[in-house]
N, C-alpha and C positions, 0 to 999 in steps of 0.2 A: 443362982443364977446364971446369966439370960447371953442364951442363946446368937451369935450369930451367921446370919443366913449371907450366903454372897449368893450376886446373879450371874448365871450365866452369859459369859459376855461370846461366846462365840457365837456364828449367824448358820444357824442352819439355812438351806434351802426352801426358799421360799420365801424369805424373812427378809424381802430388803425394804418388804413396804411398812415394816417393825422399824427399823432402824431407822427410814427417814423421818418416819413420826415418832421414835425416841430424844432424836436429834432436834430434832423442835422440840420438843420437851424442854428439855434440856436448857435454852435456850428463854423457853421465854419465861416472861417474868412478869407483864401482864392479859390477867384473866380475868377476862368482862362475862358477867350470867346475864342475861335480859331475861322475857317473858317473852309471848309473839307479837307484842305492843299493837293489841286490835284496837283498841280501843281510839291510842292514833294513827291505826293502819297508814305506818313508814316503813315496816319491818328491814325491807330490801336498801333503802336511804341509810337507815337504821346500821346496817350492821354493813356496811361501803361502808360510809364512820368511824365507826369503832374499830375497823382493821386499816382503814388510813389513817387515823391517830394512832395507829401502833399497836393495838390489842396482838397479842401472840396465839389466844384462843379465845371461841368467842360456845358462850354453853349459853343449851336453851334449853328452861329450867317451865315450864309452863304447867303447874298441877287444873288447872280450871279450863283446858282446851280440848275437845275430843281428839281420839287415836291417829281420822284421816286429816285433820285439821294439825297437828303435832306432826305426823310422819311432812306433810306437805310444808310446812314453816321446817324444818328439818333438812330439808331437800332443797327449799330455797338457801338456807347456810351453809352447806354444804360446796354448793355451787359459787356462792361469794368466799368462802373462807379460800378456795382452788386458784380464784380469783390473784390473791393476798401472796397462797404458799401457807395459809399460814392454818392450826388443825383448827379443829370445830368439835364440841361436843355433845351430846346427850348427855341425860341427866331418868335416873328412878328404871327404863323400863326399857329390856335388854332386848325385847323383840323387836322394837321399831327402833332401835341402833343398834341391830343388822338391818336389820331392811331397811334403811336408809344407809348404808357404811361409813357411820362413828368414826372416826381420825380415834375421839375419848369417849368411855362410858363411867360417869359418877357415879358410886353409891355412897349410900348412909349408913349412920351402923344400926339400922334396920331394915333395911333393904336385903340384898342379892349380899352372898359374904361375897371380897374379889375373885374367892376359888369358882362362888358358883356362877359366875359372870364369866371367867374366864371360860369355864365348860362349853358356855353358852355364843362366846363370843369367836372362839378361837384365841391365838396367839397375836394377830398383831393388831387388835385395842390395846390399844392403854389404858389403866385399870386405875382410876383416883381413888378415894378414898378422904370425910368427913370423920374430925378428930377435935375434940371438946375436952380428953382432957389428955397427961400423959402417961398417961398409960396406953392410952388409946393410942394413941401417936407414933410408943413404943413398939406396938404390933405392926402398924402398917408400918413401919420403917424395917420391921425383920419380914412381911410379910413375901413372900414370892411373887405373890398376885399384885403387889399393887405398886404401880407406877411410880405415883403420886400420892400428895396424900393432901389436902386443907385442912388447916386447924384454928379452931374460934369456933361462936364468932371476938375477936379483940373487947370491940366495944355490943352492947345492944341497941340490936339493930332492926325492926317493923319489919323488912326479909326477913328470920325467924324470929318471930315469936313466941315469949316462952322463954329462950333459948337465952341458958346467963350470962353473962358475957363473963369471957378469962382471963380478958386483961392485957399488961405487957406482958408482963411476970411470965407467963407460959408459954409466951413468945422466946422468949427470951431459952425458955427449958429450952423448950424446945433448937433453939438453934443448939449448944450447949453439947445434947443429947444426940444429934444428927452429926457434932462435930468430935466428938469426943466415938461416934460411931465410925470415920475416915481412917477414926487413927489404927482400926483394928491391923490395917494391913496393908493391901495391895492389891488383896483379891474383892476387896471390899468396895462396891460402888456407888456413889453417890444416888440418892435419891432425892427428886427434886422437890421440893414445900410449898406452900403456900398460905401467906396470914386472913384473913377471912371474916368482917363482920364490921359495918360501918367505919370500915377507912377511906378518905377523904386527898382531894391535896394537904389539908392542914395536918393532914394525923399523919400522913406517908415519913414526912420525915423520923416521928416518933418507932414503926413499926423497924422501919429499914436503920434505928442506930439501937434497938432490942435484937435483930440479926435476922430479920427475913431478909429474901433479896427476889422472891415473885408477890404479891397480892391476888386477893383477886374484889373486883369490885362488881356494884351493882349498883346503885344510886347515883353514885356517884361519872358515870356514864349515863346511866338508861336515864337519869332524871335531868341532866344540863341542856342546856339552852340550845346549847352547839356540841353536839357526843363524839364529834373529829377535834374541835380540841380540847376537849376537856382529856379522852384518851394519849393527843398531843401531849400533854404536860403533865401527866401522870408517867407518862413512857420514856421523858426527859428527867424523873428525876429518879428512878430504876436505876439499876448498874446491867450495866451492857453483855 
């Protein structure tokens, strides 16, 4: 029998920052991941384009750079995100996330656990989790330390080499799972989730029809000739 976990809806002193971040997360629909764009040399320009086009969250994920470069890139990301009143995310390194004051910290299945990340980062940082099957999605949904989760890759993608595609049926199953959880009662709060993996503008309607309300994209924006236009076209197809 599955235990239903509820999330504390009270507002402890000093948690206005978390409240503000959580409100943005609940409204988020377009989540963009990018590397440091070392080859292009245009990270700041790209970040402005992505946020101006409609990205609600941008995550820096670049395992090829050293810690000092990652810190500098994330500080730049944080400054640009603040200009747009949007969220910015760090990946994998909780120490770096703490140093730069990240809004969001994302972990995979083999990284720090959400509870470990929470212990290091405190209550105000939003913690996300990658999931690749229904058991992992269920665990993320019921974990009080997880603020959102991503599910996929829906389609095989070179950004996740060797990772088997989960397909649209997985998206449908997660949508059914989250809907069923909300039927448990008024004290059970929704947990935002995003479909990820090979999603672009032509495929987006299929993902939405399967039940997703938010998506994570990489190449659909990072490799677009006009990132602002690409982000804007994706955002226009997503629900309000």
